[in-house]
VOPAGU-2260 file (C-alpha; in pm, 1 decimal, decimal comma):
REM VOPAGU-2260
SITE   aa  ch    i         X         Y         Z
SITE  UNK   A    0    5385,6   12274,8   16185,1
SITE  UNK   A    1    5630,6   12306,3   16528,3
SITE  UNK   A    2    5859,8   12155,7   16624,7
SITE  UNK   A    3    5859,6   11935,3   16956,7
SITE  UNK   A    4    6142,6   12114,1   17152,7
SITE  UNK   A    5    6177,0   11765,1   17375,8
SITE  UNK   A    6    6297,6   11602,0   17065,5
SITE  UNK   A    7    6642,7   11842,8   17083,9
SITE  UNK   A    8    6949,2   11789,0   17276,5
SITE  UNK   A    9    7132,6   12145,0   17335,8
SITE  UNK   A   10    7467,3   12120,1   17494,4
SITE  UNK   A   11    7639,7   12431,0   17606,5
SITE  UNK   A   12    8007,4   12395,7   17646,0
SITE  UNK   A   13    8215,8   12645,5   17887,9
SITE  UNK   A   14    8492,5   12643,9   17645,5
SITE  UNK   A   15    8636,6   12667,4   17302,4
SITE  UNK   A   16    8864,0   12376,0   17411,0
SITE  UNK   A   17    8534,2   12175,5   17518,8
SITE  UNK   A   18    8313,9   12261,1   17228,8
SITE  UNK   A   19    8592,5   12135,5   16969,8
SITE  UNK   A   20    8653,5   11786,2   17167,4
SITE  UNK   A   21    8231,2   11725,7   17106,2
SITE  UNK   A   22    8277,5   11823,2   16765,6
SITE  UNK   A   23    8566,0   11574,5   16706,7
SITE  UNK   A   24    8377,6   11289,0   16927,9
SITE  UNK   A   25    8117,0   11273,6   16729,9
SITE  UNK   A   26    8156,6   11444,0   16350,4
SITE  UNK   A   27    7889,2   11552,2   16183,8
SITE  UNK   A   28    7620,8   11485,2   16512,3
SITE  UNK   A   29    7650,3   11837,2   16670,9
SITE  UNK   A   30    7529,8   12138,4   16455,9
SITE  UNK   A   31    7676,6   12424,2   16608,4
SITE  UNK   A   32    7456,0   12716,4   16735,7
SITE  UNK   A   33    7508,2   13076,1   16776,6
SITE  UNK   A   34    7285,1   13355,1   16750,4
SITE  UNK   A   35    6993,7   13104,2   16618,2
SITE  UNK   A   36    6796,7   13371,3   16370,7
SITE  UNK   A   37    6854,6   13125,8   16100,2
SITE  UNK   A   38    6803,4   12801,3   16263,5
SITE  UNK   A   39    6495,2   12904,8   16516,0
SITE  UNK   A   40    6312,6   12951,9   16183,5
SITE  UNK   A   41    6353,4   12614,9   16070,0
SITE  UNK   A   42    6315,2   12474,8   16455,2
SITE  UNK   A   43    5947,1   12682,5   16425,2
SITE  UNK   A   44    5844,2   12519,0   16118,6
SITE  UNK   A   45    5962,8   12152,0   16239,5
SITE  UNK   A   46    6254,8   12149,7   15929,0
SITE  UNK   A   47    6536,7   12110,3   16121,8
SITE  UNK   A   48    6709,0   11802,5   16033,5
SITE  UNK   A   49    6955,7   11829,4   16300,7
SITE  UNK   A   50    6856,5   11689,1   16673,9
SITE  UNK   A   51    7177,7   11772,3   16867,6
SITE  UNK   A   52    7276,6   12109,1   16877,0
SITE  UNK   A   53    7599,4   12266,0   17033,1
SITE  UNK   A   54    7598,4   12624,1   17186,0
SITE  UNK   A   55    7878,5   12865,4   17092,7
SITE  UNK   A   56    7731,0   13175,1   17206,0
SITE  UNK   A   57    7919,8   13231,1   17517,9
SITE  UNK   A   58    8248,3   13138,4   17376,4
SITE  UNK   A   59    8464,8   13422,7   17429,7
SITE  UNK   A   60    8731,1   13286,5   17194,6
SITE  UNK   A   61    8521,0   13391,2   16959,2
SITE  UNK   A   62    8414,9   13707,6   17041,8
SITE  UNK   A   63    8579,3   14045,3   16962,6
SITE  UNK   A   64    8683,4   14281,8   16660,1
SITE  UNK   A   65    9068,7   14332,7   16684,6
SITE  UNK   A   66    9282,4   14538,0   16491,8
SITE  UNK   A   67    9643,8   14535,8   16373,2
SITE  UNK   A   68    9853,8   14741,9   16132,3
SITE  UNK   A   69    9729,1   14519,7   15864,6
SITE  UNK   A   70    9421,7   14365,5   15902,5
SITE  UNK   A   71    9084,2   14383,9   16126,5
SITE  UNK   A   72    9001,6   14020,3   16277,5
SITE  UNK   A   73    8657,6   14009,7   16355,1
SITE  UNK   A   74    8539,0   13737,2   16585,6
SITE  UNK   A   75    8239,5   13468,8   16464,5
SITE  UNK   A   76    8028,7   13590,2   16726,7
SITE  UNK   A   77    8045,1   13945,3   16658,9
SITE  UNK   A   78    7702,7   14066,4   16565,2
SITE  UNK   A   79    7568,8   14293,5   16274,9
SITE  UNK   A   80    7536,8   14545,6   16517,0
SITE  UNK   A   81    7863,3   14533,9   16693,3
SITE  UNK   A   82    8020,7   14566,7   16327,6
SITE  UNK   A   83    7767,7   14865,3   16235,1
SITE  UNK   A   84    7923,2   15057,4   16558,4
SITE  UNK   A   85    8292,7   14964,6   16486,4
SITE  UNK   A   86    8523,4   15282,7   16387,5
SITE  UNK   A   87    8747,5   15121,1   16179,6
SITE  UNK   A   88    8477,2   14875,2   15993,7
SITE  UNK   A   89    8292,5   15200,2   15917,5
SITE  UNK   A   90    8589,0   15395,9   15772,1
SITE  UNK   A   91    8815,6   15097,2   15608,4
SITE  UNK   A   92    8519,9   14856,3   15539,6
SITE  UNK   A   93    8205,6   15008,3   15432,5
SITE  UNK   A   94    8073,9   14726,9   15248,2
SITE  UNK   A   95    8071,9   14496,5   15531,7
SITE  UNK   A   96    7889,0   14772,3   15767,0
SITE  UNK   A   97    7627,9   14795,0   15490,6
SITE  UNK   A   98    7574,8   14444,0   15485,3
SITE  UNK   A   99    7500,6   14448,9   15842,4
SITE  UNK   A  100    7234,8   14736,0   15823,1
SITE  UNK   A  101    7093,6   14571,9   15514,3
SITE  UNK   A  102    7057,7   14220,1   15747,1
SITE  UNK   A  103    6668,0   14176,9   15880,7
SITE  UNK   A  104    6543,8   14375,2   16183,4
SITE  UNK   A  105    6714,6   14553,2   16485,2
SITE  UNK   A  106    6654,1   14223,3   16652,4
SITE  UNK   A  107    6826,0   14023,4   16426,0
SITE  UNK   A  108    7137,3   14230,4   16401,9
SITE  UNK   A  109    7150,1   14274,3   16754,0
SITE  UNK   A  110    7178,7   13886,2   16764,4
SITE  UNK   A  111    7262,6   13727,2   16455,4
SITE  UNK   A  112    7631,9   13690,5   16391,9
SITE  UNK   A  113    7857,5   13708,0   16108,8
SITE  UNK   A  114    8001,7   13384,5   16133,9
SITE  UNK   A  115    7668,5   13207,0   16113,9
SITE  UNK   A  116    7566,8   13442,5   15832,6
SITE  UNK   A  117    7878,5   13307,7   15672,9
SITE  UNK   A  118    7837,1   12935,6   15743,7
SITE  UNK   A  119    7436,6   12937,7   15670,7
SITE  UNK   A  120    7571,7   12886,2   15336,8
SITE  UNK   A  121    7311,6   13087,4   15150,2
SITE  UNK   A  122    7389,8   13214,1   14835,4
SITE  UNK   A  123    7162,7   13517,6   14935,8
SITE  UNK   A  124    7352,0   13616,0   15233,0
SITE  UNK   A  125    7415,0   13980,9   15288,1
SITE  UNK   A  126    7767,7   13967,1   15429,4
SITE  UNK   A  127    7972,7   13722,7   15200,8
SITE  UNK   A  128    7988,0   13968,9   14869,1
SITE  UNK   A  129    8146,6   14260,7   15082,3
SITE  UNK   A  130    8374,7   13981,1   15240,8
SITE  UNK   A  131    8443,1   13875,8   14861,9
SITE  UNK   A  132    8540,0   14221,3   14767,6
SITE  UNK   A  133    8779,1   14232,9   15076,2
SITE  UNK   A  134    8962,1   13943,2   15006,5
SITE  UNK   A  135    8861,9   13779,8   15335,4
SITE  UNK   A  136    9007,2   13487,9   15524,9
SITE  UNK   A  137    8825,1   13275,5   15782,2
SITE  UNK   A  138    9014,9   13100,2   16004,6
SITE  UNK   A  139    8873,3   12740,8   16109,8
SITE  UNK   A  140    8957,2   12560,0   16429,4
SITE  UNK   A  141    8950,2   12239,4   16534,3
SITE  UNK   A  142    9130,7   11969,2   16786,8
SITE  UNK   A  143    9353,1   11933,4   16530,9
SITE  UNK   A  144    9484,2   12293,8   16509,1
SITE  UNK   A  145    9396,9   12621,0   16298,5
SITE  UNK   A  146    9397,1   12663,4   15954,4
SITE  UNK   A  147    9295,3   12981,2   15689,1
SITE  UNK   A  148    9074,8   12931,6   15431,2
SITE  UNK   A  149    8974,0   13234,1   15189,2
SITE  UNK   A  150    8601,2   13332,3   15135,3
SITE  UNK   A  151    8664,7   13336,3   14812,9
SITE  UNK   A  152    8583,4   12931,7   14705,2
SITE  UNK   A  153    8466,4   12867,4   15104,5
SITE  UNK   A  154    8116,5   12815,6   14944,7
SITE  UNK   A  155    8158,2   12513,3   14683,1
SITE  UNK   A  156    7762,9   12485,5   14636,8
SITE  UNK   A  157    7449,5   12514,6   14762,8
SITE  UNK   A  158    7459,3   12516,3   15141,9
SITE  UNK   A  159    7785,9   12348,3   15076,5
SITE  UNK   A  160    8150,1   12487,3   15237,4
SITE  UNK   A  161    8521,1   12406,8   15240,3
SITE  UNK   A  162    8468,7   12277,9   15646,5
SITE  UNK   A  163    8510,6   11963,4   15818,1
SITE  UNK   A  164    8241,5   11837,2   16044,3
SITE  UNK   A  165    8481,8   11871,5   16344,9
SITE  UNK   A  166    8572,3   12240,8   16265,9
SITE  UNK   A  167    8428,8   12580,5   16381,8
SITE  UNK   A  168    8475,1   12943,9   16241,2
SITE  UNK   A  169    8679,8   13123,4   16481,6
SITE  UNK   A  170    8715,0   13476,8   16301,8
SITE  UNK   A  171    8748,1   13668,4   15988,6
SITE  UNK   A  172    9065,5   13830,2   15870,8
SITE  UNK   A  173    8990,7   14188,3   15662,8
SITE  UNK   A  174    9332,4   14284,3   15497,4
SITE  UNK   A  175    9376,8   14657,2   15575,9
SITE  UNK   A  176    9412,0   14881,9   15222,5
SITE  UNK   A  177    9680,0   15141,3   15246,0
SITE  UNK   A  178    9522,2   15313,9   14909,9
SITE  UNK   A  179    9143,4   15463,9   14890,5
SITE  UNK   A  180    8923,8   15246,7   14702,9
SITE  UNK   A  181    8601,6   15335,5   14590,4
SITE  UNK   A  182    8316,2   15123,9   14718,4
SITE  UNK   A  183    7931,8   15059,3   14629,5
SITE  UNK   A  184    7689,6   14794,4   14827,3
SITE  UNK   A  185    7339,8   14751,0   14727,4
SITE  UNK   A  186    7083,2   14506,9   14815,8
SITE  UNK   A  187    6758,9   14463,9   14607,9
SITE  UNK   A  188    6475,5   14315,3   14792,5
SITE  UNK   A  189    6109,5   14300,5   14781,0
SITE  UNK   A  190    6077,7   14618,7   15030,0
SITE  UNK   A  191    6366,2   14853,1   15143,2
SITE  UNK   A  192    6405,5   14661,5   15506,5
SITE  UNK   A  193    6348,5   14280,4   15680,9
SITE  UNK   A  194    6373,7   14133,2   15281,3
SITE  UNK   A  195    6584,0   13841,3   15156,3
SITE  UNK   A  196    6786,2   14005,3   14863,5
SITE  UNK   A  197    6689,2   13931,2   14528,2
SITE  UNK   A  198    7025,0   14073,6   14413,2
SITE  UNK   A  199    7284,2   14168,3   14646,7
SITE  UNK   A  200    7589,0   14376,1   14480,8
SITE  UNK   A  201    7934,7   14462,9   14630,9
SITE  UNK   A  202    8214,1   14624,5   14435,9
SITE  UNK   A  203    8512,2   14818,7   14455,4
SITE  UNK   A  204    8798,8   14950,1   14249,3
SITE  UNK   A  205    9136,1   15177,3   14256,9
SITE  UNK   A  206    9154,9   15426,2   14039,2
SITE  UNK   A  207    9427,5   15654,2   13905,9
SITE  UNK   A  208    9350,2   15916,7   13645,4
SITE  UNK   A  209    9035,5   15744,6   13526,4
SITE  UNK   A  210    9212,0   15406,7   13480,4
SITE  UNK   A  211    9097,6   15112,3   13700,8
SITE  UNK   A  212    9403,6   14951,1   13861,5
SITE  UNK   A  213    9252,8   14712,6   14061,6
SITE  UNK   A  214    8866,8   14597,1   14112,6
SITE  UNK   A  215    8698,1   14333,8   14299,2
SITE  UNK   A  216    8297,8   14234,9   14237,8
SITE  UNK   A  217    8107,1   14029,2   14372,7
SITE  UNK   A  218    7715,3   13928,5   14377,3
SITE  UNK   A  219    7444,3   13705,3   14592,1
SITE  UNK   A  220    7134,8   13568,0   14499,7
SITE  UNK   A  221    7234,8   13493,6   14112,5
SITE  UNK   A  222    7379,4   13187,5   14121,8
SITE  UNK   A  223    7432,6   12846,2   14418,7
SITE  UNK   A  224    7648,9   13015,1   14569,5
SITE  UNK   A  225    7804,6   13380,8   14636,4
SITE  UNK   A  226    8040,2   13470,3   14357,6
SITE  UNK   A  227    8327,7   13721,1   14222,0
SITE  UNK   A  228    8274,8   13792,8   13899,1
SITE  UNK   A  229    8665,0   13754,1   13783,4
SITE  UNK   A  230    8614,3   13683,4   13407,1
SITE  UNK   A  231    8482,8   14064,5   13422,7
SITE  UNK   A  232    8714,7   14190,8   13688,5
SITE  UNK   A  233    9037,6   14110,5   13456,7
SITE  UNK   A  234    8846,3   14259,2   13143,0
SITE  UNK   A  235    8847,2   14607,8   13333,6
SITE  UNK   A  236    9151,3   14595,9   13514,1
SITE  UNK   A  237    9403,5   14838,3   13335,1
SITE  UNK   A  238    9104,4   15014,3   13134,2
SITE  UNK   A  239    8956,0   15366,1   13122,0
SITE  UNK   A  240    8611,3   15349,6   13168,4
SITE  UNK   A  241    8348,1   15460,3   12850,6
SITE  UNK   A  242    8007,1   15402,9   12787,0
SITE  UNK   A  243    8139,0   15111,1   12478,0
SITE  UNK   A  244    8349,9   14943,7   12717,7
SITE  UNK   A  245    8093,9   14935,5   12970,7
SITE  UNK   A  246    7828,1   14786,5   12746,1
SITE  UNK   A  247    8108,6   14521,0   12640,5
SITE  UNK   A  248    8190,4   14387,3   12936,1
SITE  UNK   A  249    7814,2   14392,6   13080,5
SITE  UNK   A  250    7814,9   14053,3   12799,5
SITE  UNK   A  251    8091,7   13897,0   12969,9
SITE  UNK   A  252    7930,3   13973,1   13328,1
SITE  UNK   A  253    7614,6   13777,9   13214,6
SITE  UNK   A  254    7813,9   13487,6   13117,3
SITE  UNK   A  255    7942,3   13492,0   13484,1
SITE  UNK   A  256    7599,6   13434,8   13637,0
SITE  UNK   A  257    7319,1   13233,5   13664,9
SITE  UNK   A  258    6994,0   13374,6   13849,4
SITE  UNK   A  259    6707,5   13172,6   13862,5
SITE  UNK   A  260    6361,2   13152,8   13928,9
SITE  UNK   A  261    6220,8   13124,2   14277,2
SITE  UNK   A  262    5956,3   13245,1   14530,6
SITE  UNK   A  263    6101,2   13566,2   14561,4
SITE  UNK   A  264    6201,3   13657,4   14201,9
SITE  UNK   A  265    6228,1   13516,8   13820,4
SITE  UNK   A  266    6581,1   13505,9   13682,2
SITE  UNK   A  267    6471,3   13777,7   13408,3
SITE  UNK   A  268    6447,6   14029,4   13665,4
SITE  UNK   A  269    6750,4   13966,1   13846,6
SITE  UNK   A  270    6966,3   13943,1   13553,7
SITE  UNK   A  271    6836,2   14279,2   13409,0
SITE  UNK   A  272    6897,1   14404,2   13811,3
SITE  UNK   A  273    7216,6   14274,3   13831,9
SITE  UNK   A  274    7366,8   14452,0   13472,7
SITE  UNK   A  275    7182,7   14787,5   13605,6
SITE  UNK   A  276    7386,3   14753,5   13921,8
SITE  UNK   A  277    7714,3   14678,6   13731,0
SITE  UNK   A  278    7692,9   14960,1   13532,8
SITE  UNK   A  279    7578,8   15193,0   13860,5
SITE  UNK   A  280    7895,6   15110,4   13991,7
SITE  UNK   A  281    8132,6   15111,3   13678,4
SITE  UNK   A  282    7954,6   15472,6   13605,0
SITE  UNK   A  283    8015,6   15625,2   13974,5
SITE  UNK   A  284    8357,8   15493,9   13996,4
SITE  UNK   A  285    8417,0   15682,4   13659,9
SITE  UNK   A  286    8333,4   16006,8   13799,8
């Protein structure tokens, strides 16, 4: 069925202050609306539970990509296309650029936003695995002020987040790393483009003489939330990679993920693909 548009109320505030005041006046009533690439699908299907929407697409305070000596701050309204085209992100944060290229069609990339991808809270989202690997932080703002929340732990369950009803995502902070990390991103879907992921894998490692000094591994579509496999990382730090060592760490890795059967894939397939991607990543960083 299709939604009846007159049943919905859409407000377009002129400033961030006005938007936050409206959210605070009726907590939980107003659903922020940015690019709409996810919400419009639900609207067309008549499945939107909210009836009051707050368009934040005109708010200049949520736009822009700022580079400082120690971090890159990406505005919540930055589109996937803007992320792909930014030279510092291309050079230092290629996993995020790869995720942006893998997200939907060109039209979706031109309109969809990083903030929207985060707060949609899908375990199959393309950008959160990269953000987890980069130890990113989210700035949340409300009439009460601003606070920083690590991406690791922000998603607390399926479609659940550590965000209050009166808060908006303002920007995402990516710490800049001085040393070169070896990085790997792979999205596996039904086809090579415009597909929701069956498994999404992001990894980065700092190597020295064949030893893993530090490592980050994150996956999507293998649990109720996008997650970091911290036990697997702990097992790998300080180790040299051998075929026997890779086989052993895969047992720990399997214990940290919990894929399910759904309309897009089976748990068995996801489990095998996730293990294969881990092995590919570890094999590549050991070269």
